[in-house]
PDB file of all heavy atoms in Angstrom:
ATOM      1  N   MET A   1      64.695 106.090 -10.626  1.00  0.00           N
ATOM      2  CA  MET A   1      65.627 105.230 -11.476  1.00  0.00           C
ATOM      3  C   MET A   1      64.684 104.261 -12.352  1.00  0.00           C
ATOM      4  O   MET A   1      63.788 103.640 -11.848  1.00  0.00           O
ATOM      5  CB  MET A   1      66.450 104.418 -10.502  1.00  0.00           C
ATOM      6  CG  MET A   1      67.368 103.468 -11.239  1.00  0.00           C
ATOM      7  SD  MET A   1      68.634 102.707 -10.185  1.00  0.00           S
ATOM      8  CE  MET A   1      67.828 101.404  -9.410  1.00  0.00           C
ATOM      9  N   LYS A   2      65.055 104.085 -13.572  1.00  0.00           N
ATOM     10  CA  LYS A   2      64.329 103.300 -14.566  1.00  0.00           C
ATOM     11  C   LYS A   2      65.175 101.982 -14.604  1.00  0.00           C
ATOM     12  O   LYS A   2      66.280 102.026 -14.556  1.00  0.00           O
ATOM     13  CB  LYS A   2      64.131 104.054 -15.839  1.00  0.00           C
ATOM     14  CG  LYS A   2      63.163 105.254 -15.751  1.00  0.00           C
ATOM     15  CD  LYS A   2      62.969 105.920 -17.058  1.00  0.00           C
ATOM     16  CE  LYS A   2      62.115 107.104 -16.863  1.00  0.00           C
ATOM     17  NZ  LYS A   2      61.956 107.828 -17.924  1.00  0.00           N
ATOM     18  N   ALA A   3      64.495 100.991 -15.187  1.00  0.00           N
ATOM     19  CA  ALA A   3      65.012  99.755 -15.658  1.00  0.00           C
ATOM     20  C   ALA A   3      65.607  99.086 -14.423  1.00  0.00           C
ATOM     21  O   ALA A   3      66.706  98.436 -14.459  1.00  0.00           O
ATOM     22  CB  ALA A   3      66.059  99.997 -16.685  1.00  0.00           C
ATOM     23  N   ALA A   4      64.861  99.116 -13.359  1.00  0.00           N
ATOM     24  CA  ALA A   4      65.350  98.496 -12.005  1.00  0.00           C
ATOM     25  C   ALA A   4      64.651  97.121 -11.784  1.00  0.00           C
ATOM     26  O   ALA A   4      65.013  96.501 -10.801  1.00  0.00           O
ATOM     27  CB  ALA A   4      65.178  99.406 -10.847  1.00  0.00           C
ATOM     28  N   CYS A   5      63.737  96.809 -12.547  1.00  0.00           N
ATOM     29  CA  CYS A   5      62.918  95.496 -12.323  1.00  0.00           C
ATOM     30  C   CYS A   5      63.110  94.481 -13.452  1.00  0.00           C
ATOM     31  O   CYS A   5      62.822  94.941 -14.621  1.00  0.00           O
ATOM     32  CB  CYS A   5      61.468  95.817 -12.096  1.00  0.00           C
ATOM     33  SG  CYS A   5      60.487  94.354 -11.621  1.00  0.00           S
ATOM     34  N   TYR A   6      63.652  93.397 -13.097  1.00  0.00           N
ATOM     35  CA  TYR A   6      63.858  92.480 -14.134  1.00  0.00           C
ATOM     36  C   TYR A   6      62.947  91.185 -13.717  1.00  0.00           C
ATOM     37  O   TYR A   6      62.836  90.684 -12.638  1.00  0.00           O
ATOM     38  CB  TYR A   6      65.343  91.899 -14.179  1.00  0.00           C
ATOM     39  CG  TYR A   6      66.189  92.946 -14.692  1.00  0.00           C
ATOM     40  CD1 TYR A   6      66.852  93.871 -13.936  1.00  0.00           C
ATOM     41  CD2 TYR A   6      66.575  92.961 -16.002  1.00  0.00           C
ATOM     42  CE1 TYR A   6      67.727  94.800 -14.459  1.00  0.00           C
ATOM     43  CE2 TYR A   6      67.521  93.756 -16.554  1.00  0.00           C
ATOM     44  CZ  TYR A   6      67.979  94.812 -15.777  1.00  0.00           C
ATOM     45  OH  TYR A   6      68.861  95.773 -16.215  1.00  0.00           O
ATOM     46  N   ILE A   7      62.256  90.606 -14.752  1.00  0.00           N
ATOM     47  CA  ILE A   7      61.471  89.457 -14.543  1.00  0.00           C
ATOM     48  C   ILE A   7      61.996  88.380 -15.570  1.00  0.00           C
ATOM     49  O   ILE A   7      61.984  88.634 -16.864  1.00  0.00           O
ATOM     50  CB  ILE A   7      59.857  89.747 -14.845  1.00  0.00           C
ATOM     51  CG1 ILE A   7      59.442  90.757 -13.650  1.00  0.00           C
ATOM     52  CG2 ILE A   7      59.138  88.489 -14.686  1.00  0.00           C
ATOM     53  CD1 ILE A   7      58.074  91.132 -13.897  1.00  0.00           C
ATOM     54  N   ASP A   8      62.398  87.331 -15.114  1.00  0.00           N
ATOM     55  CA  ASP A   8      62.999  86.231 -15.956  1.00  0.00           C
ATOM     56  C   ASP A   8      64.122  86.830 -16.759  1.00  0.00           C
ATOM     57  O   ASP A   8      64.213  86.398 -17.939  1.00  0.00           O
ATOM     58  CB  ASP A   8      61.887  85.562 -16.827  1.00  0.00           C
ATOM     59  CG  ASP A   8      60.928  84.790 -16.092  1.00  0.00           C
ATOM     60  OD1 ASP A   8      61.264  84.263 -14.822  1.00  0.00           O
ATOM     61  OD2 ASP A   8      59.757  84.481 -16.546  1.00  0.00           O
ATOM     62  N   GLY A   9      64.876  87.738 -16.272  1.00  0.00           N
ATOM     63  CA  GLY A   9      65.987  88.297 -16.974  1.00  0.00           C
ATOM     64  C   GLY A   9      65.711  89.252 -18.041  1.00  0.00           C
ATOM     65  O   GLY A   9      66.518  89.714 -18.787  1.00  0.00           O
ATOM     66  N   ILE A  10      64.368  89.745 -18.218  1.00  0.00           N
ATOM     67  CA  ILE A  10      63.991  90.719 -18.995  1.00  0.00           C
ATOM     68  C   ILE A  10      63.770  92.003 -18.282  1.00  0.00           C
ATOM     69  O   ILE A  10      63.030  92.066 -17.347  1.00  0.00           O
ATOM     70  CB  ILE A  10      62.630  90.244 -19.653  1.00  0.00           C
ATOM     71  CG1 ILE A  10      62.955  89.045 -20.567  1.00  0.00           C
ATOM     72  CG2 ILE A  10      62.076  91.377 -20.695  1.00  0.00           C
ATOM     73  CD1 ILE A  10      61.647  88.299 -21.233  1.00  0.00           C
ATOM     74  N   ASP A  11      64.356  93.115 -18.742  1.00  0.00           N
ATOM     75  CA  ASP A  11      64.052  94.395 -18.229  1.00  0.00           C
ATOM     76  C   ASP A  11      62.653  94.845 -18.713  1.00  0.00           C
ATOM     77  O   ASP A  11      62.520  95.168 -19.892  1.00  0.00           O
ATOM     78  CB  ASP A  11      65.077  95.404 -18.744  1.00  0.00           C
ATOM     79  CG  ASP A  11      65.023  96.846 -18.218  1.00  0.00           C
ATOM     80  OD1 ASP A  11      64.097  97.041 -17.421  1.00  0.00           O
ATOM     81  OD2 ASP A  11      65.802  97.607 -18.601  1.00  0.00           O
ATOM     82  N   ILE A  12      61.736  94.932 -17.780  1.00  0.00           N
ATOM     83  CA  ILE A  12      60.467  95.189 -18.157  1.00  0.00           C
ATOM     84  C   ILE A  12      60.190  96.555 -18.629  1.00  0.00           C
ATOM     85  O   ILE A  12      59.187  96.865 -19.344  1.00  0.00           O
ATOM     86  CB  ILE A  12      59.396  94.847 -16.944  1.00  0.00           C
ATOM     87  CG1 ILE A  12      59.605  95.712 -15.668  1.00  0.00           C
ATOM     88  CG2 ILE A  12      59.428  93.453 -16.657  1.00  0.00           C
ATOM     89  CD1 ILE A  12      58.593  95.661 -14.773  1.00  0.00           C
ATOM     90  N   TYR A  13      61.129  97.541 -18.172  1.00  0.00           N
ATOM     91  CA  TYR A  13      60.877  98.930 -18.714  1.00  0.00           C
ATOM     92  C   TYR A  13      61.279  98.978 -20.199  1.00  0.00           C
ATOM     93  O   TYR A  13      60.542  99.592 -21.087  1.00  0.00           O
ATOM     94  CB  TYR A  13      61.789  99.913 -17.886  1.00  0.00           C
ATOM     95  CG  TYR A  13      61.660 101.361 -18.399  1.00  0.00           C
ATOM     96  CD1 TYR A  13      60.527 102.045 -18.242  1.00  0.00           C
ATOM     97  CD2 TYR A  13      62.654 101.843 -19.187  1.00  0.00           C
ATOM     98  CE1 TYR A  13      60.360 103.225 -18.687  1.00  0.00           C
ATOM     99  CE2 TYR A  13      62.613 103.223 -19.704  1.00  0.00           C
ATOM    100  CZ  TYR A  13      61.377 103.888 -19.451  1.00  0.00           C
ATOM    101  OH  TYR A  13      61.265 105.159 -19.929  1.00  0.00           O
ATOM    102  N   GLN A  14      62.449  98.417 -20.589  1.00  0.00           N
ATOM    103  CA  GLN A  14      62.925  98.477 -21.948  1.00  0.00           C
ATOM    104  C   GLN A  14      61.948  97.562 -22.876  1.00  0.00           C
ATOM    105  O   GLN A  14      61.698  98.034 -23.996  1.00  0.00           O
ATOM    106  CB  GLN A  14      64.198  97.873 -22.062  1.00  0.00           C
ATOM    107  CG  GLN A  14      65.348  98.820 -21.619  1.00  0.00           C
ATOM    108  CD  GLN A  14      66.690  98.252 -21.834  1.00  0.00           C
ATOM    109  OE1 GLN A  14      66.875  97.075 -21.906  1.00  0.00           O
ATOM    110  NE2 GLN A  14      67.633  99.182 -21.867  1.00  0.00           N
ATOM    111  N   LYS A  15      61.462  96.410 -22.401  1.00  0.00           N
ATOM    112  CA  LYS A  15      60.720  95.620 -23.148  1.00  0.00           C
ATOM    113  C   LYS A  15      59.193  96.090 -23.302  1.00  0.00           C
ATOM    114  O   LYS A  15      58.602  96.070 -24.404  1.00  0.00           O
ATOM    115  CB  LYS A  15      60.685  94.212 -22.468  1.00  0.00           C
ATOM    116  CG  LYS A  15      59.901  93.122 -23.418  1.00  0.00           C
ATOM    117  CD  LYS A  15      60.737  92.597 -24.536  1.00  0.00           C
ATOM    118  CE  LYS A  15      59.915  91.534 -25.058  1.00  0.00           C
ATOM    119  NZ  LYS A  15      60.583  90.840 -26.209  1.00  0.00           N
ATOM    120  N   PHE A  16      58.575  96.594 -22.195  1.00  0.00           N
ATOM    121  CA  PHE A  16      57.118  96.892 -22.154  1.00  0.00           C
ATOM    122  C   PHE A  16      56.722  98.219 -21.847  1.00  0.00           C
ATOM    123  O   PHE A  16      55.751  98.707 -21.887  1.00  0.00           O
ATOM    124  CB  PHE A  16      56.465  95.970 -21.228  1.00  0.00           C
ATOM    125  CG  PHE A  16      56.595  94.378 -21.489  1.00  0.00           C
ATOM    126  CD1 PHE A  16      57.413  93.689 -20.684  1.00  0.00           C
ATOM    127  CD2 PHE A  16      56.051  93.862 -22.643  1.00  0.00           C
ATOM    128  CE1 PHE A  16      57.651  92.328 -20.963  1.00  0.00           C
ATOM    129  CE2 PHE A  16      56.383  92.448 -22.965  1.00  0.00           C
ATOM    130  CZ  PHE A  16      57.022  91.758 -22.073  1.00  0.00           C
ATOM    131  N   GLY A  17      57.878  98.987 -21.286  1.00  0.00           N
ATOM    132  CA  GLY A  17      57.616 100.384 -20.924  1.00  0.00           C
ATOM    133  C   GLY A  17      56.904 100.508 -19.636  1.00  0.00           C
ATOM    134  O   GLY A  17      56.324 101.446 -19.263  1.00  0.00           O
ATOM    135  N   VAL A  18      57.043  99.395 -18.759  1.00  0.00           N
ATOM    136  CA  VAL A  18      56.350  99.322 -17.531  1.00  0.00           C
ATOM    137  C   VAL A  18      57.147  99.947 -16.330  1.00  0.00           C
ATOM    138  O   VAL A  18      58.443  99.681 -16.322  1.00  0.00           O
ATOM    139  CB  VAL A  18      56.002  97.913 -17.107  1.00  0.00           C
ATOM    140  CG1 VAL A  18      55.409  97.654 -15.724  1.00  0.00           C
ATOM    141  CG2 VAL A  18      55.170  97.223 -18.079  1.00  0.00           C
ATOM    142  N   VAL A  19      56.618 100.698 -15.511  1.00  0.00           N
ATOM    143  CA  VAL A  19      57.285 101.259 -14.399  1.00  0.00           C
ATOM    144  C   VAL A  19      56.542 100.867 -13.222  1.00  0.00           C
ATOM    145  O   VAL A  19      55.277 101.090 -13.108  1.00  0.00           O
ATOM    146  CB  VAL A  19      57.409 102.814 -14.487  1.00  0.00           C
ATOM    147  CG1 VAL A  19      58.070 103.376 -13.340  1.00  0.00           C
ATOM    148  CG2 VAL A  19      58.049 103.264 -15.797  1.00  0.00           C
ATOM    149  N   ILE A  20      57.222 100.530 -12.121  1.00  0.00           N
ATOM    150  CA  ILE A  20      56.555 100.193 -10.887  1.00  0.00           C
ATOM    151  C   ILE A  20      56.702 101.404  -9.898  1.00  0.00           C
ATOM    152  O   ILE A  20      57.754 101.906  -9.698  1.00  0.00           O
ATOM    153  CB  ILE A  20      57.189  98.927 -10.295  1.00  0.00           C
ATOM    154  CG1 ILE A  20      57.014  97.794 -11.188  1.00  0.00           C
ATOM    155  CG2 ILE A  20      56.480  98.519  -8.928  1.00  0.00           C
ATOM    156  CD1 ILE A  20      57.724  96.441 -10.811  1.00  0.00           C
ATOM    157  N   SER A  21      55.514 101.792  -9.391  1.00  0.00           N
ATOM    158  CA  SER A  21      55.502 102.939  -8.494  1.00  0.00           C
ATOM    159  C   SER A  21      56.207 102.738  -7.136  1.00  0.00           C
ATOM    160  O   SER A  21      56.394 101.455  -6.745  1.00  0.00           O
ATOM    161  CB  SER A  21      54.010 103.421  -8.290  1.00  0.00           C
ATOM    162  OG  SER A  21      53.403 102.381  -7.538  1.00  0.00           O
ATOM    163  N   TRP A  22      56.510 103.723  -6.537  1.00  0.00           N
ATOM    164  CA  TRP A  22      57.293 103.554  -5.208  1.00  0.00           C
ATOM    165  C   TRP A  22      56.299 102.697  -4.268  1.00  0.00           C
ATOM    166  O   TRP A  22      55.165 103.118  -4.092  1.00  0.00           O
ATOM    167  CB  TRP A  22      57.561 104.959  -4.576  1.00  0.00           C
ATOM    168  CG  TRP A  22      58.265 104.767  -3.248  1.00  0.00           C
ATOM    169  CD1 TRP A  22      57.751 105.113  -2.094  1.00  0.00           C
ATOM    170  CD2 TRP A  22      59.692 104.566  -3.140  1.00  0.00           C
ATOM    171  NE1 TRP A  22      58.616 104.969  -1.164  1.00  0.00           N
ATOM    172  CE2 TRP A  22      59.952 104.581  -1.767  1.00  0.00           C
ATOM    173  CE3 TRP A  22      60.684 104.178  -4.051  1.00  0.00           C
ATOM    174  CZ2 TRP A  22      61.171 104.382  -1.196  1.00  0.00           C
ATOM    175  CZ3 TRP A  22      62.023 103.992  -3.413  1.00  0.00           C
ATOM    176  CH2 TRP A  22      62.138 104.164  -2.034  1.00  0.00           C
ATOM    177  N   GLY A  23      56.866 101.817  -3.631  1.00  0.00           N
ATOM    178  CA  GLY A  23      56.079 101.030  -2.743  1.00  0.00           C
ATOM    179  C   GLY A  23      55.223  99.944  -3.307  1.00  0.00           C
ATOM    180  O   GLY A  23      54.496  99.240  -2.719  1.00  0.00           O
ATOM    181  N   GLY A  24      55.292  99.833  -4.593  1.00  0.00           N
ATOM    182  CA  GLY A  24      54.427  98.941  -5.388  1.00  0.00           C
ATOM    183  C   GLY A  24      54.939  97.541  -5.525  1.00  0.00           C
ATOM    184  O   GLY A  24      54.171  96.660  -6.000  1.00  0.00           O
ATOM    185  N   TYR A  25      56.086  97.310  -4.993  1.00  0.00           N
ATOM    186  CA  TYR A  25      56.624  95.844  -5.040  1.00  0.00           C
ATOM    187  C   TYR A  25      55.883  94.970  -4.084  1.00  0.00           C
ATOM    188  O   TYR A  25      55.820  93.738  -4.230  1.00  0.00           O
ATOM    189  CB  TYR A  25      58.063  95.900  -4.654  1.00  0.00           C
ATOM    190  CG  TYR A  25      58.919  96.526  -5.541  1.00  0.00           C
ATOM    191  CD1 TYR A  25      59.480  97.843  -5.461  1.00  0.00           C
ATOM    192  CD2 TYR A  25      59.246  95.903  -6.876  1.00  0.00           C
ATOM    193  CE1 TYR A  25      60.324  98.340  -6.379  1.00  0.00           C
ATOM    194  CE2 TYR A  25      60.069  96.436  -7.757  1.00  0.00           C
ATOM    195  CZ  TYR A  25      60.582  97.797  -7.539  1.00  0.00           C
ATOM    196  OH  TYR A  25      61.458  98.172  -8.551  1.00  0.00           O
ATOM    197  N   GLY A  26      55.127  95.407  -3.001  1.00  0.00           N
ATOM    198  CA  GLY A  26      54.452  94.601  -2.164  1.00  0.00           C
ATOM    199  C   GLY A  26      53.301  93.795  -2.763  1.00  0.00           C
ATOM    200  O   GLY A  26      52.965  92.828  -2.381  1.00  0.00           O
ATOM    201  N   GLU A  27      52.740  94.589  -3.803  1.00  0.00           N
ATOM    202  CA  GLU A  27      51.606  93.872  -4.514  1.00  0.00           C
ATOM    203  C   GLU A  27      51.951  93.123  -5.844  1.00  0.00           C
ATOM    204  O   GLU A  27      51.197  92.575  -6.541  1.00  0.00           O
ATOM    205  CB  GLU A  27      50.569  94.822  -4.684  1.00  0.00           C
ATOM    206  CG  GLU A  27      49.854  95.392  -3.461  1.00  0.00           C
ATOM    207  CD  GLU A  27      49.091  94.451  -2.643  1.00  0.00           C
ATOM    208  OE1 GLU A  27      48.486  93.537  -3.222  1.00  0.00           O
ATOM    209  OE2 GLU A  27      49.300  94.462  -1.475  1.00  0.00           O
ATOM    210  N   LEU A  28      53.283  93.275  -6.185  1.00  0.00           N
ATOM    211  CA  LEU A  28      53.722  92.670  -7.412  1.00  0.00           C
ATOM    212  C   LEU A  28      53.653  91.153  -7.487  1.00  0.00           C
ATOM    213  O   LEU A  28      53.207  90.550  -8.289  1.00  0.00           O
ATOM    214  CB  LEU A  28      55.145  93.097  -7.745  1.00  0.00           C
ATOM    215  CG  LEU A  28      55.604  92.785  -9.057  1.00  0.00           C
ATOM    216  CD1 LEU A  28      54.868  93.289 -10.178  1.00  0.00           C
ATOM    217  CD2 LEU A  28      57.158  93.139  -9.195  1.00  0.00           C
ATOM    218  N   LEU A  29      54.202  90.530  -6.327  1.00  0.00           N
ATOM    219  CA  LEU A  29      54.172  89.115  -6.212  1.00  0.00           C
ATOM    220  C   LEU A  29      53.227  88.667  -5.094  1.00  0.00           C
ATOM    221  O   LEU A  29      53.211  89.263  -3.970  1.00  0.00           O
ATOM    222  CB  LEU A  29      55.603  88.653  -5.779  1.00  0.00           C
ATOM    223  CG  LEU A  29      56.700  88.989  -6.874  1.00  0.00           C
ATOM    224  CD1 LEU A  29      58.091  88.611  -6.311  1.00  0.00           C
ATOM    225  CD2 LEU A  29      56.475  88.264  -8.227  1.00  0.00           C
ATOM    226  N   THR A  30      52.382  87.740  -5.256  1.00  0.00           N
ATOM    227  CA  THR A  30      51.560  87.194  -4.277  1.00  0.00           C
ATOM    228  C   THR A  30      51.968  85.662  -4.082  1.00  0.00           C
ATOM    229  O   THR A  30      52.300  85.067  -5.043  1.00  0.00           O
ATOM    230  CB  THR A  30      50.172  87.159  -4.677  1.00  0.00           C
ATOM    231  OG1 THR A  30      49.939  86.571  -5.819  1.00  0.00           O
ATOM    232  CG2 THR A  30      49.611  88.720  -4.734  1.00  0.00           C
ATOM    233  N   PHE A  31      51.887  85.284  -2.816  1.00  0.00           N
ATOM    234  CA  PHE A  31      52.186  83.943  -2.458  1.00  0.00           C
ATOM    235  C   PHE A  31      50.903  83.082  -2.557  1.00  0.00           C
ATOM    236  O   PHE A  31      49.848  83.620  -2.133  1.00  0.00           O
ATOM    237  CB  PHE A  31      52.926  83.843  -1.069  1.00  0.00           C
ATOM    238  CG  PHE A  31      54.263  84.508  -1.091  1.00  0.00           C
ATOM    239  CD1 PHE A  31      54.500  85.801  -0.698  1.00  0.00           C
ATOM    240  CD2 PHE A  31      55.225  83.826  -1.634  1.00  0.00           C
ATOM    241  CE1 PHE A  31      55.728  86.302  -0.753  1.00  0.00           C
ATOM    242  CE2 PHE A  31      56.625  84.363  -1.707  1.00  0.00           C
ATOM    243  CZ  PHE A  31      56.802  85.616  -1.184  1.00  0.00           C
ATOM    244  N   PRO A  32      51.013  81.864  -2.798  1.00  0.00           N
ATOM    245  CA  PRO A  32      49.749  80.935  -2.767  1.00  0.00           C
ATOM    246  C   PRO A  32      49.256  80.837  -1.365  1.00  0.00           C
ATOM    247  O   PRO A  32      50.107  80.994  -0.316  1.00  0.00           O
ATOM    248  CB  PRO A  32      50.333  79.670  -3.262  1.00  0.00           C
ATOM    249  CG  PRO A  32      51.748  79.609  -3.130  1.00  0.00           C
ATOM    250  CD  PRO A  32      52.123  81.019  -3.213  1.00  0.00           C
ATOM    251  N   PRO A  33      48.069  80.598  -1.120  1.00  0.00           N
ATOM    252  CA  PRO A  33      47.419  80.367   0.360  1.00  0.00           C
ATOM    253  C   PRO A  33      48.208  79.111   0.985  1.00  0.00           C
ATOM    254  O   PRO A  33      48.521  78.226   0.243  1.00  0.00           O
ATOM    255  CB  PRO A  33      46.068  80.212   0.072  1.00  0.00           C
ATOM    256  CG  PRO A  33      45.888  79.764  -1.336  1.00  0.00           C
ATOM    257  CD  PRO A  33      46.903  80.394  -2.058  1.00  0.00           C
ATOM    258  N   LEU A  34      48.281  79.247   2.209  1.00  0.00           N
ATOM    259  CA  LEU A  34      48.903  78.064   2.981  1.00  0.00           C
ATOM    260  C   LEU A  34      47.938  77.029   2.909  1.00  0.00           C
ATOM    261  O   LEU A  34      46.671  77.070   3.120  1.00  0.00           O
ATOM    262  CB  LEU A  34      49.199  78.503   4.369  1.00  0.00           C
ATOM    263  CG  LEU A  34      50.214  79.627   4.556  1.00  0.00           C
ATOM    264  CD1 LEU A  34      50.306  80.069   6.047  1.00  0.00           C
ATOM    265  CD2 LEU A  34      51.575  79.283   4.027  1.00  0.00           C
ATOM    266  N   LYS A  35      48.342  75.766   2.911  1.00  0.00           N
ATOM    267  CA  LYS A  35      47.724  74.501   2.965  1.00  0.00           C
ATOM    268  C   LYS A  35      47.585  74.165   4.387  1.00  0.00           C
ATOM    269  O   LYS A  35      48.503  74.240   5.212  1.00  0.00           O
ATOM    270  CB  LYS A  35      48.369  73.466   2.056  1.00  0.00           C
ATOM    271  CG  LYS A  35      48.469  73.672   0.630  1.00  0.00           C
ATOM    272  CD  LYS A  35      49.061  72.662   0.003  1.00  0.00           C
ATOM    273  CE  LYS A  35      49.208  72.836  -1.520  1.00  0.00           C
ATOM    274  NZ  LYS A  35      49.815  71.760  -2.316  1.00  0.00           N
ATOM    275  N   THR A  36      46.483  73.455   4.717  1.00  0.00           N
ATOM    276  CA  THR A  36      46.290  72.945   6.091  1.00  0.00           C
ATOM    277  C   THR A  36      47.092  71.648   6.122  1.00  0.00           C
ATOM    278  O   THR A  36      46.936  70.630   5.302  1.00  0.00           O
ATOM    279  CB  THR A  36      44.796  72.674   6.311  1.00  0.00           C
ATOM    280  OG1 THR A  36      44.059  73.817   6.102  1.00  0.00           O
ATOM    281  CG2 THR A  36      44.747  72.072   7.710  1.00  0.00           C
ATOM    282  N   PRO A  37      48.051  71.548   7.105  1.00  0.00           N
ATOM    283  CA  PRO A  37      48.900  70.305   7.154  1.00  0.00           C
ATOM    284  C   PRO A  37      47.927  69.135   7.693  1.00  0.00           C
ATOM    285  O   PRO A  37      46.993  69.284   8.354  1.00  0.00           O
ATOM    286  CB  PRO A  37      49.900  70.686   8.246  1.00  0.00           C
ATOM    287  CG  PRO A  37      49.400  71.769   9.070  1.00  0.00           C
ATOM    288  CD  PRO A  37      48.372  72.598   8.150  1.00  0.00           C
ATOM    289  N   PRO A  38      48.425  67.961   7.246  1.00  0.00           N
ATOM    290  CA  PRO A  38      47.737  66.731   7.823  1.00  0.00           C
ATOM    291  C   PRO A  38      47.729  66.627   9.296  1.00  0.00           C
ATOM    292  O   PRO A  38      48.781  67.060   9.968  1.00  0.00           O
ATOM    293  CB  PRO A  38      48.439  65.560   7.094  1.00  0.00           C
ATOM    294  CG  PRO A  38      49.593  66.139   6.473  1.00  0.00           C
ATOM    295  CD  PRO A  38      49.491  67.636   6.421  1.00  0.00           C
ATOM    296  N   ALA A  39      46.757  66.186   9.871  1.00  0.00           N
ATOM    297  CA  ALA A  39      46.695  66.029  11.400  1.00  0.00           C
ATOM    298  C   ALA A  39      46.478  64.666  11.871  1.00  0.00           C
ATOM    299  O   ALA A  39      45.748  63.848  11.163  1.00  0.00           O
ATOM    300  CB  ALA A  39      45.639  67.042  11.785  1.00  0.00           C
ATOM    301  N   ASN A  40      46.941  64.354  12.937  1.00  0.00           N
ATOM    302  CA  ASN A  40      46.567  63.061  13.678  1.00  0.00           C
ATOM    303  C   ASN A  40      45.509  63.379  14.669  1.00  0.00           C
ATOM    304  O   ASN A  40      45.719  64.338  15.388  1.00  0.00           O
ATOM    305  CB  ASN A  40      47.820  62.435  14.380  1.00  0.00           C
ATOM    306  CG  ASN A  40      48.698  61.688  13.365  1.00  0.00           C
ATOM    307  OD1 ASN A  40      48.192  61.259  12.309  1.00  0.00           O
ATOM    308  ND2 ASN A  40      49.919  61.514  13.701  1.00  0.00           N
ATOM    309  N   ASP A  41      44.583  62.577  14.736  1.00  0.00           N
ATOM    310  CA  ASP A  41      43.466  62.710  15.720  1.00  0.00           C
ATOM    311  C   ASP A  41      43.701  61.662  16.967  1.00  0.00           C
ATOM    312  O   ASP A  41      44.005  60.491  16.564  1.00  0.00           O
ATOM    313  CB  ASP A  41      42.089  62.709  15.273  1.00  0.00           C
ATOM    314  CG  ASP A  41      41.734  63.931  14.398  1.00  0.00           C
ATOM    315  OD1 ASP A  41      42.433  65.001  14.810  1.00  0.00           O
ATOM    316  OD2 ASP A  41      40.969  63.728  13.531  1.00  0.00           O
TER     317      ASP A  41
END
């Protein structure tokens, strides 16, 4: 299926011709590293 991925409301297949491979969504978005919470000693 084509045109299944929208970024900021833009269909990336129609706009850029980009196709994401099966299972490739796991690496599409990365989360920032966790911050160390403040601690009481």
